[in-house]
N, C-alpha and C positions, 0 to 999 in steps of 0.2 A: 324572267326578272322583273319587267314591268309590271306584268299582271300581278305581280304578288304586292309590288306599290299600291295598285288599284284597291285589291282584297283588303290592305291593311287600313286603308280609308275607310272603308265599308266597315270594317269591323271597330272603329276605334271611334269614327263618328266626331273628327275634331271641331271645334269650336272657333271659328275664323271671325276675327273681327276686321271689318273693312272700314276704312276712311277713304273713299274713293268716289271716283267719277260718275256725278249725279245724272249722266245721260246714260249711261249703262248700269246703273245701282242694281236694278231690278233683275236685269240679265247674271249679273255676278249672284245674286244671291242664289237664283234659281240652279245655275251651275253648281253649286257648292251643292243644295239640295240634291240634285242629280247625281253627282259622283260619291253621294253617301256622307258629305261633309255636312256642318251646320251654320248658316250667316248669321252674324248681328252686324249691324252699322249704327256707327254713333259717330259722331267728330265735334261734339262739344266740349270743348276744357273743362268743362266743370265734371266731366264722368269719362274723359276717354282710358285715364290710367287704373279706375274702378273696372270700367269693361274690358280692357284688354287683361287685368290679372285674372280675369274670369277664362279666359281664352286659352287655347293652345299655341295660334298664329294669329300674325297682325300681317294684313295686308294695305300697304301705303300707296295710293295713286292720285298723282299729283293734276289729273286728267281737266278735270274745272276748279283749280286751282283758286285760293281767293284769301286774305291777308286773314281771315278769322280763321282757317282751319289748319294753317301752318303751324301758330304753337301747339295746336292739336296733336299733329302728325309728330313733332318733336317728342312732347310729354308721352305719347304713348309708345313709342318707338323706344324711348330710355326706359320706359316701365318694363317694356316686352323682352329689353335687353337684361335689366335686372333680375327677370324670372327666368331667363335663358330660354323664352320662346321663340319659336320662328318667325320672320319676319323678312318681308318680299317688300321691295322697292319698285313700283311701275313709274319711272320719268317721264311719263306721256308729254310731247312736245316738248322736252328740254331741248333749246337750241332755237326754237320758235320767239322768245321774248327772253328779255333778262332777268323776269321776276321768275319765270320757270327755272330756269337754269341757274340762277344763285340758289333756289329753293331747293333745286336737287342737289347739288356742290354741299351746300348746308346739311343737308339731310345725310349726306355721304361722310360728311365730317362728326354729326353729333350721333350718329345711330350704326351699331354694327348689323348690317344686312346679311340673313343665311343667302337671300338669292336676289339679286338685281336684274329683272325682265324687261328689254324693251326693244325697240328695233335697232338697227345696226347706225343709223344718225344718231338718234338718241344717246346710246353707248359711247359713240365715238366723241360727243358732246360732252359727257361726263368725264372721259377720260383724257380730252386736251384741255379741258376748264371751260369750253366755250364751242361756240358751232352755230350750222343752221340745218333746221329741218323745213320738211313740207309741210306747215302744220303741224299735225300729228303724224304725220308719214314720213316715211324713209325718204331721203333725196336719193333718184334714181342713180346719182353718179356713186354712191355706196354700197349699190345691188352687190348680194352675195352669190356668187357663181360657181361653178366645175372649177374654173378656170383662177378663179384668187381665193378659193377655197381653203386652200392651206396655210396663206398668208394671214388670212381674217383668224384662223384659228390660232395664229401664233399671238395677233394680237388681243385676242380675247384672254387666251390663257395670261397673257402679263396683266391685263387688266383683273383677272381674277386674284392673281398672285398681289397686285398691290391693295385691291380691296379687303381680300379675306373672303370675299364672297363665291358663291356660284353666280357666273355671267351666263344668261339666257339670251340670246340673239335670235329674234323671230322674223322670218320673211320667206321666201320661195324656197330657200335651204334653210332649216334651222341648226343653231348651233349653240350645245349646253355644254358649259366648260370651267371645270376649276384650274388650278394652277398649272396642270400635268396632263390631263384628259379633256378631249374634248368630243364630245358627242354629235356627229352631226348626220342630222334628220330629215328625212325626203317624206314625210307623211303631209297630207293636207290637201286642199284644193282653191285652185283660183278662186272662185266665189267667194271664200271666205272674206275676201277684201272687201266685197259688196256689202257686208253686215257693220255695221257701226256696234266696234266694241267687243271683237271675237279676242283682240289682247288683253282687254281690262277682264275679262271672264277667265284668260289662262292664268293672269296672275293671282285672281283668286283662287283657283284651281292648284295654283302652284304651292298655295300657301298651305291648304289642305294634306296636298300629297307629302310636302317637306315636314309638316307636323305629325304624321302618322307614320313617318318613317325618319325620324332625327339622327339617327344613324348612318343615313345614308343619303345625306342631302343631293349630292351629286346623281345620284341615279332615278332619287324621288322627281327631282326639277327634271328630267331627263324625260320619267315616265309621264309627267303631264304635260309636257310638250307634245310627246307623241301621243297620248291621248286624245288632247285638241285637234291634231290633225286626222287622227283614224275616226273621230266624229266629224270632223269636216266632209270626210272622204264618203262617210256611210252616210251622212243627211244629204250628199248630191245624190247617190244612187237612189233614194228615196223620192226624188223631186218628179212631181207629174208635169205634163207640157204647160200646164195653166199656172204653176207655181212661181213665185218670184223669192225676192229676197227675203220678205218676212217671213214667209213659210220655212224658207231655208233655215233662220235664224231659230226658229221653235226645232226642226228637225235635229240640229246640231244639239241642243239641250235634251231632246228626246234620246239621241243617241249615246249621249253622256250616263243619261238614266240609265241605259239598258245594256251598258257596255260590261263585259264580261273580262276578268284576268286573261282568260285562255284567247281571247280573240286582241285583245290588245296585244299579246305576245305574238300571236298569230299574223296582223297586221304592220307590226312595226316595220317601218324601215330606216335602218339606221346603219353608220359604220366609224368606226372610233378612230381617231387623229392623236 
């Protein structure tokens, strides 16, 4: 099933508008190209509505938030909603500052999102309206484990029901859920945390998968999360003794470029709650 989602991306080559983190903007563009999508980066208020109108999906990432781009995010989000396009929110660092938290909450209020993807601390901040994170990383106290998995799934489903979005919580165990069904995904490798921007790349990837499979938003988002994890595994298997996190980052993108639907289906590790 997930493999079909990937093949649909390659067939349709969705154009994805990214208002994203400038630390990782190049990697986001490259992961979109690797999976079969097409990226466009634009954050000026003078053109974001026109640009997003040309695209099949919009990826909003608040990683390097500034006052200039907040109106652009809102304008692009409203235009994408008007046109029925896929919209993904990555609330990077929500809870780390008042500006980030308030902006993420305002986006939730003004824009209807297809998918909200973040770590567990960011998602808890959005659900509670306030919170704390360790910079852009999840707080260790919020970590998802086998022991608390069912309880966290119930929380994620409830937030999905509240927002009307699919919620993707990523970490050692990933959870992708709507109001009734949660995919618990066990792909990935710990070394992925040593590369800045794998989460940003995943949000861009998710926008492409959902734009190419709009009738199956939950499954498409779960497929994207699985695909990113599988790419992390394949990239790690390729590492040589002298390779480090820079090589690993490149190998992840290579793995996305070479990933086939059959391999994704074979390597996907998940259960449904």
